[in-house]
C-alpha angles and dihedrals in degrees: 000000000000112000121234090246090053091050091050091049090051093047090051089050092049092048092050088049092050091048093049090048093052091044090051089049091055091046091054090046094051089046088053091050092052092046092056090045089052093053094047094046095049088048089058093046091052092051097047110022100078091051098038110146102173140005089251088077088069088087088063092053090042094052093098088061094048093046093048095054094093091043092056095048092049088049094054092042093052093055098040096047087056091048090046088058092047087050090054089055091045088052092052090052092049093051092050090049091049092051092047093051091046094050091049093049099039098031091216143098111288095207095086092061097052121092129183109254130206114299092248096134097012100133131047091225091053092050093045090048090052089052092048089052095051091045093051092048093047096046091045091054091045095052092043090053091050091049091050095048092047091047088052089055092049094046093049089049093049093048095048096040100245121184119237092257089059093048092048091051092050093049090049090054092053093046091049086063093049093049095049128029095007093051087051092051092047093050095047094046097044096044095047092050093050093044094050091043088056090049090051091051088052092051092052091050090049094047095242110176105192137025130195128217113240116192124204089251091163088067102046094160088060098041126081114246088229090058092045087056088051093058107124099016114141131206137169114261105270096028124098132251118239089268091060098255127123090209136349109293094020104156094202088080132069115305094236088062102051105026112108088353117161100176121122138208116218119188115270119209115198114246116255111276095020134101135194116265110254092207095064129066089195122028144162133228090268090062095058115126125219115251111259095025117101118241096244093049092051093046091050094050091046096049100038102028088239092294098133137027125255097252091052091049090050088057090050090052087049097233098313116158124244089252092053090048089053090053093047090052091050093049090048089053094050091048089051092052094044115121121200109241119240123255088244091055094047090050095053097039090055091046089057097045092049091061097240093150138069109177110067094195093054092045093050092047089050091053091047088053091057088072095050097062118104089225092052111166097185129087120226092255091051091050092049091049090054091051093051093044092050091053092046095051091046088057090052089050091050089057088056089053092238089141 
C-alpha cells in the first residue's frame, strides 16, 4: 500500500511535470510567433530596401511588427489564463493539505484560526482582470522593445549603406535570440506569474490569513541567494515580503526579484496558542507570540530572558517604539549573517556592471565555467548572484537598444 507521504511526493512531481509541460508549450508558441514575424519582416525588407529613398519608409518595413501586436497579446493571454485556472485548483489543494496537516498536529477544529483577509483577490473577475492588465503591459513592452531593436538595425544599415543581405543577416541574428532564450524567459515568467496569481485567488476564496515563502532550496544553483534567504518568511495575505513582492513572480515588484523566479508560497496556519507579532510586517516561526501575552512583554522576555522589566528596557532603548525595536533587531540579524564577498566575486560583478560584454550567451557561459574549475574561488551563492546580475544588466542594455 502506498503511503500518504509517497502519494504526496508523486502528486508534487506530477504537478511540476505538468507546469513544465505547459511552460514549454508557451515557449514553443512564442518561438513560432517570432519565427513567422521574422519571415514577414524580412519579406518587407527585401521589397523596400534596395529602393529605400528616405527613413520614413521604415514604417512600411516595420508594419508586420505593429500588425502582430494584438496577436502576441492574445497568444500570451490564452496560455496564462489557462495557467491561472490551474493555479486556482492548485491553491485549493494546498489549502486542503494545510488544513489536514494542521488538524492532525493540533487535534482540533481549524475554523477558529481562520480570519477573513482583505478582499485583494476576492472575485474571480478581479483576479482575471489583474492578470489581463499585467499581460497587456508585459506584451506591450516586449513588442515595443522588439520594434525599437529592429528599428535600430534598420537605422544603422541605412546610415552605413548596408546591402539587403547584411540587413537580413542582422535581423536573423536578433530573431534567433527572440526564438531561443528570450522565448524561454517570457514563458517562464508569464506562466509562473499567472499560476501564482491563481493560487493567491484561491487563498482569498478560502480565507487564508498567512502565506510563507518557499524557495527552491533543492536547486541552489538556479535560485537567487536573496530568495534562499527569504525561505520561511511569513506575511499576511495582501502584505509584501521583504523583497517587495506579494507572492513569488509578482510583477509589481522589481524586475530582478520576479524574473525567472520559481519559488512558491503555501498557506501558513498559525500553530495553536500562538499569534503573529504585530511589530513585524514580515516574520518567521521563531517570532510568533503566545496568545494572551502582549507583543512587547513577549519581545522583552525573549530578548532579555526576563532579566529586566519593560520600563527599564524602554529606558535602555532610549524611548524607541516597538516598531523601531523590531527594525533594529532585523538589522542586527542581517549584520550577523553577512558574509564578506570574495575578491573573485567583486572582480566579476564589477566587470558585469561596467558593461564590458556584448554577447549574453558567451558571458553566461563564462560565468558558468567559473564554477567548474578545480581552483574555484566562488561559492555557489556568489556564482548564482553573478548569473542573475548578468541577466538583469542584459535586460537593461536591451532597453537601451544596444543589441
